[in-house]
N, CA and C of each residue as an Amber inpcrd file, in Angstrom:
protein
   312
 -26.1350000 -23.0340000  28.7070000 -25.5810000 -22.9570000  27.3940000
 -25.6510000 -24.3410000  26.7550000 -26.4770000 -24.5020000  25.7890000
 -26.6250000 -25.8030000  25.1660000 -25.7290000 -25.9320000  23.9460000
 -25.4890000 -24.8620000  23.2490000 -24.6750000 -24.8900000  22.0460000
 -23.2130000 -24.6070000  22.3980000 -22.3240000 -24.9880000  21.5080000
 -20.8990000 -24.7550000  21.7430000 -20.3910000 -23.5170000  21.0190000
 -21.2410000 -22.8230000  20.3120000 -20.8540000 -21.5610000  19.6760000
 -20.4390000 -21.7710000  18.2410000 -19.9090000 -20.8220000  17.6050000
 -19.5720000 -19.4980000  18.1210000 -20.8140000 -18.6270000  18.2900000
 -20.7420000 -17.7410000  19.2680000 -21.8570000 -16.8500000  19.5810000
 -21.5080000 -15.4390000  19.1590000 -22.4890000 -14.7310000  18.6290000
 -22.2800000 -13.3160000  18.3240000 -22.3250000 -12.5390000  19.6300000
 -21.8550000 -11.3000000  19.5970000 -21.8830000 -10.4850000  20.8110000
 -23.3120000 -10.2310000  21.2840000 -24.2310000 -10.1330000  20.3510000
 -25.6420000  -9.9450000  20.7250000 -26.1570000 -11.1490000  21.5080000
 -25.8050000 -12.3560000  21.0630000 -26.2120000 -13.5630000  21.7720000
 -25.5390000 -13.6520000  23.1470000 -24.2670000 -13.2640000  23.2030000
 -23.5440000 -13.2860000  24.4790000 -24.1900000 -12.2980000  25.4530000
 -24.5930000 -11.1400000  24.9560000 -25.2440000 -10.1450000  25.8160000
 -26.5440000 -10.7050000  26.3880000 -27.3050000 -11.4090000  25.5880000
 -28.5580000 -11.9940000  26.0630000 -28.3080000 -13.0970000  27.0870000
 -27.2430000 -13.8870000  26.8790000 -26.9530000 -15.0020000  27.7850000
 -26.3910000 -14.5270000  29.1260000 -25.5480000 -13.4850000  29.0950000
 -24.8230000 -13.0870000  30.3000000 -25.4500000 -11.9280000  31.0550000
 -26.2560000 -11.1310000  30.3770000 -26.8420000  -9.9740000  31.0350000
 -26.0160000  -8.7070000  30.8650000 -24.8600000  -8.8080000  30.2050000
 -24.0790000  -7.6080000  29.8930000 -24.7810000  -6.8350000  28.7870000
 -24.5090000  -5.5500000  28.7310000 -25.0540000  -4.7960000  27.6090000
 -24.1880000  -5.0410000  26.3760000 -24.8070000  -4.9490000  25.2180000
 -24.0790000  -5.1390000  23.9700000 -22.9710000  -4.1080000  23.8440000
 -23.2640000  -2.8860000  24.2540000 -22.2770000  -1.8100000  24.1610000
 -21.0400000  -2.1010000  25.0040000 -21.2330000  -2.5900000  26.2270000
 -20.0820000  -2.8710000  27.0870000 -19.2410000  -4.0160000  26.5220000
 -19.8930000  -4.9960000  25.8980000 -19.1420000  -6.0710000  25.2590000
 -18.3320000  -5.5480000  24.0790000 -18.9320000  -4.6860000  23.2690000
 -18.2260000  -4.1180000  22.1190000 -17.0290000  -3.2910000  22.5820000
 -17.2380000  -2.4640000  23.6050000 -16.1400000  -1.6360000  24.1130000
 -15.0310000  -2.4960000  24.7020000 -15.4020000  -3.5420000  25.4210000
 -14.4070000  -4.4320000  26.0010000 -13.5950000  -5.1580000  24.9410000
 -14.2550000  -5.5630000  23.8740000 -13.5340000  -6.2280000  22.7760000
 -12.5770000  -5.2550000  22.0930000 -13.0460000  -4.0300000  21.8460000
 -12.1790000  -3.0210000  21.2240000 -10.9750000  -2.7040000  22.0960000
 -11.2060000  -2.6080000  23.4070000 -10.1340000  -2.2520000  24.3350000
  -9.2060000  -3.4260000  24.6210000  -9.6430000  -4.6440000  24.2970000
  -8.8230000  -5.8140000  24.5320000  -9.0040000  -6.4300000  25.9090000
 -10.0200000  -5.9970000  26.6490000 -10.2450000  -6.5560000  27.9800000
 -11.1530000  -7.7800000  27.9580000 -11.8190000  -8.0180000  26.8310000
 -12.6720000  -9.2000000  26.6830000 -12.1050000 -10.0470000  25.5490000
 -11.8520000 -11.3100000  25.8610000 -11.3120000 -12.2290000  24.8660000
 -12.4020000 -12.5690000  23.8550000 -12.0650000 -12.4770000  22.5690000
 -13.0260000 -12.7760000  21.5090000 -12.2700000 -13.2070000  20.2670000
 -13.0050000 -13.6140000  19.2420000 -12.4130000 -14.0040000  17.9650000
 -12.9900000 -13.1240000  16.8720000 -12.1500000 -12.4210000  16.1110000
 -12.6840000 -11.6550000  14.9880000 -13.1450000 -12.6230000  13.8960000
 -14.2170000 -12.2660000  13.2320000 -14.7790000 -13.1320000  12.2040000
 -14.6890000 -12.4110000  10.8630000 -14.1000000 -13.0530000   9.8960000
 -13.9910000 -12.4700000   8.5720000 -12.7940000 -11.5340000   8.4700000
 -12.5430000 -11.0690000   7.2510000 -11.4050000 -10.1800000   7.0230000
 -11.8580000  -8.8570000   6.4110000 -13.1170000  -8.5250000   6.5940000
 -13.6520000  -7.3000000   6.0120000 -12.9540000  -6.0620000   6.5440000
 -12.8400000  -5.0580000   5.7000000 -12.1870000  -3.8250000   6.1200000
 -13.1940000  -2.8000000   6.6170000 -14.4530000  -2.9170000   6.2450000
 -15.4370000  -1.9270000   6.6390000 -16.0910000  -2.2570000   7.9690000
 -16.2560000  -3.5200000   8.2770000 -16.9680000  -3.8910000   9.4920000
 -16.3240000  -5.1200000  10.1040000 -16.0730000  -5.0560000  11.3800000
 -15.4630000  -6.1900000  12.0680000 -16.5520000  -6.9240000  12.8330000
 -16.6550000  -8.2080000  12.5780000 -17.6120000  -9.0400000  13.2990000
 -16.8500000  -9.7890000  14.3750000 -17.4100000  -9.8540000  15.5520000
 -16.7590000 -10.5360000  16.6660000 -17.6470000 -11.6650000  17.1490000
 -17.0250000 -12.8000000  17.4300000 -17.7500000 -13.9490000  17.9770000
 -16.9760000 -14.4690000  19.1800000 -17.6660000 -15.2210000  20.0190000
 -17.0480000 -15.8060000  21.2040000 -17.4150000 -17.2790000  21.2800000
 -16.4700000 -18.0880000  21.7160000 -16.7300000 -19.5100000  21.9110000
 -17.3910000 -19.7000000  23.2750000 -17.8740000 -20.9210000  23.5140000
 -18.5160000 -21.2140000  24.7930000 -17.5170000 -21.0570000  25.9400000
 -16.2600000 -21.4100000  25.7130000 -15.2260000 -21.2740000  26.7420000
 -14.9850000 -19.7940000  27.0780000 -14.9610000 -18.9420000  26.0680000
 -14.7680000 -17.5100000  26.3010000 -15.9460000 -16.9120000  27.0600000
 -17.1490000 -17.3720000  26.7540000 -18.3360000 -16.8890000  27.4690000
 -18.2780000 -17.3310000  28.9290000 -17.8370000 -18.5750000  29.1650000
 -17.7130000 -19.0820000  30.5330000 -16.7060000 -18.2440000  31.3250000
 -15.5620000 -17.9190000  30.7060000 -14.5550000 -17.0910000  31.3740000
 -15.1210000 -15.6990000  31.6900000 -15.9130000 -15.1660000  30.7770000
 -16.5210000 -13.8550000  30.9860000 -17.4790000 -13.8970000  32.1720000
 -18.2760000 -14.9530000  32.2770000 -19.2130000 -15.0830000  33.3900000
 -18.4750000 -15.2700000  34.7160000 -17.3700000 -16.0000000  34.7010000
 -16.5780000 -16.1650000  35.9170000 -15.9670000 -14.8360000  36.3530000
 -15.4990000 -14.0560000  35.3890000 -14.9280000 -12.7430000  35.7120000
 -16.0010000 -11.8410000  36.3040000 -17.2150000 -11.9420000  35.7870000
 -18.3070000 -11.1260000  36.3150000 -18.6300000 -11.5370000  37.7520000
 -18.5800000 -12.8500000  38.0230000 -18.8600000 -13.3270000  39.3740000
 -17.8060000 -12.8390000  40.3720000 -16.5640000 -12.6870000  39.8990000
 -15.4880000 -12.1760000  40.7560000 -15.5550000 -10.6600000  40.9090000
 -16.3500000 -10.0020000  40.0790000 -16.4780000  -8.5540000  40.1700000
 -15.4750000  -7.7940000  39.3240000 -14.9160000  -8.4510000  38.3110000
 -13.9460000  -7.7940000  37.4380000 -14.6870000  -6.8580000  36.4910000
 -14.1530000  -5.6780000  36.3070000 -14.7540000  -4.7210000  35.3790000
 -14.6100000  -5.2460000  33.9660000 -15.6930000  -5.1310000  33.2040000
 -15.6800000  -5.6760000  31.8520000 -15.0670000  -4.7170000  30.8700000
 -15.5960000  -3.5330000  30.7750000 -15.1090000  -2.5980000  29.7690000
 -14.9550000  -1.2280000  30.3810000 -13.7780000  -0.6920000  30.3430000
 -13.6170000   0.6470000  30.8780000 -14.2550000   1.6630000  29.9550000
 -15.3450000   2.2710000  30.3810000 -15.9940000   3.2480000  29.5230000
 -15.4890000   4.6470000  29.7680000 -14.7170000   4.8290000  30.7970000
 -14.2030000   6.1660000  31.0810000 -12.7360000   6.2540000  30.7100000
 -12.3120000   7.4230000  30.3560000 -10.9020000   7.6680000  30.0750000
 -10.1290000   7.6370000  31.3850000  -8.8150000   7.3860000  31.3200000
  -8.0380000   7.4130000  32.5540000  -8.1020000   8.7830000  33.2100000
  -7.9830000   8.7950000  34.5060000  -8.0660000  10.0550000  35.2410000
  -6.9050000  10.9630000  34.8500000  -7.1590000  12.2550000  34.7000000
  -6.0740000  13.1660000  34.3420000  -5.0590000  13.2760000  35.4800000
  -3.8540000  13.6680000  35.1180000  -2.7980000  13.8220000  36.1170000
  -3.1790000  14.9270000  37.0900000  -2.8000000  14.7890000  38.3480000
  -3.1350000  15.8400000  39.3180000  -2.4590000  17.1550000  38.9470000
  -3.2010000  18.2300000  39.0950000  -2.6920000  19.5480000  38.7380000
  -2.0030000  20.1840000  39.9330000  -0.9660000  20.9510000  39.6690000
  -0.3150000  21.6350000  40.7820000  -1.2470000  22.7050000  41.3460000
  -0.9900000  23.1070000  42.5790000  -1.8230000  24.1320000  43.2020000
  -1.5700000  25.4740000  42.5320000  -2.5210000  25.8930000  41.7430000
  -2.4440000  27.1710000  41.0460000  -3.7390000  27.9090000  41.3360000
  -3.6050000  29.1740000  41.6560000  -4.8180000  29.9310000  41.9580000
  -5.6130000  30.1610000  40.6760000  -6.8820000  30.4230000  40.8300000
  -7.7490000  30.6640000  39.6810000  -7.2890000  31.8960000  38.9130000
  -6.7830000  32.8980000  39.6220000  -6.3110000  34.1130000  38.9690000
  -5.0800000  33.8280000  38.1100000  -4.1300000  33.0540000  38.6270000
  -2.9400000  32.7090000  37.8480000  -3.3040000  31.8670000  36.6210000
  -4.2760000  30.9940000  36.8070000  -4.7200000  30.1680000  35.6890000
  -5.3710000  31.0210000  34.6060000  -6.1870000  31.9760000  34.9900000
  -6.8340000  32.8700000  34.0200000  -5.7900000  33.7140000  33.2970000
  -4.7900000  34.1910000  34.0180000  -3.7260000  34.9790000  33.3740000
  -2.9800000  34.1470000  32.3410000  -2.6850000  32.9070000  32.6800000
  -1.9560000  32.0420000  31.7540000  -2.7750000  31.7740000  30.4940000
  -4.0900000  31.5370000  30.6410000  -4.9440000  31.3240000  29.4720000
  -5.0050000  32.5630000  28.6040000  -5.1010000  33.7320000  29.2150000
  -5.1580000  34.9820000  28.4530000  -3.8630000  35.1900000  27.6810000
  -2.7400000  34.9850000  28.3530000  -1.4470000  35.1470000  27.6740000
  -1.3070000  34.1710000  26.5090000  -1.7110000  32.9450000  26.7130000
  -1.6100000  31.9500000  25.6460000  -2.5070000  32.3260000  24.4670000
  -3.7060000  32.8090000  24.7570000  -4.6220000  33.2100000  23.6870000
  -4.1110000  34.4030000  22.9120000  -3.5650000  35.3760000  23.6170000
  -3.0320000  36.5570000  22.9450000  -1.8020000  36.2040000  22.1310000
  -0.9960000  35.3270000  22.6140000   0.2090000  34.9400000  21.8910000
  -0.1450000  34.2500000  20.5780000  -1.2510000  33.5490000  20.5450000
  -1.6590000  32.8720000  19.3110000  -2.2390000  33.8510000  18.3020000
  -2.9820000  34.8360000  18.7780000  -3.7370000  35.6930000  17.8660000
  -2.9960000  36.9400000  17.4110000  -2.2820000  37.5760000  18.2950000
  -1.7170000  38.8940000  17.9780000  -0.1880000  38.8220000  18.0410000
   0.4700000  39.0340000  16.9200000   1.9220000  39.0620000  16.9870000
   2.3730000  40.3060000  17.7730000   3.4350000  40.1890000  18.4740000
   3.9560000  41.3030000  19.2610000   4.5560000  42.3460000  18.3350000
   4.1720000  43.6030000  18.5670000   4.6930000  44.7060000  17.7480000
   5.8490000  45.3710000  18.4680000   6.8430000  45.6630000  17.7100000
   7.9910000  46.3260000  18.2900000   7.9000000  47.8220000  18.0620000
   8.2010000  48.5540000  19.0710000   8.1950000  50.0140000  18.9630000
   9.5910000  50.4300000  18.5530000   9.6700000  51.1960000  17.4660000
  10.9870000  51.5980000  16.9560000  11.5330000  52.8230000  17.6180000
């Protein structure tokens, strides 16, 4: 790194070997330290200083995940048979579509 920055995310991706997409996702999620550039409402530009790029490279060397691209794992489901699950879905669907009629 010869320059002191600020570097765009595209330049950081070329220097570090990360994909541009993973850097963007990490910045959005708050897992990658960066500086927003400008006050535009339509488009946010992100830049990184040489120190931030160095920290990112050190984190990569330690094996720290950069950007979580997957959603958190869903909560474990209780043991329910497939038949009980199908019955519950059917009941829920019928309850939404057809009001119960009362026999007089």
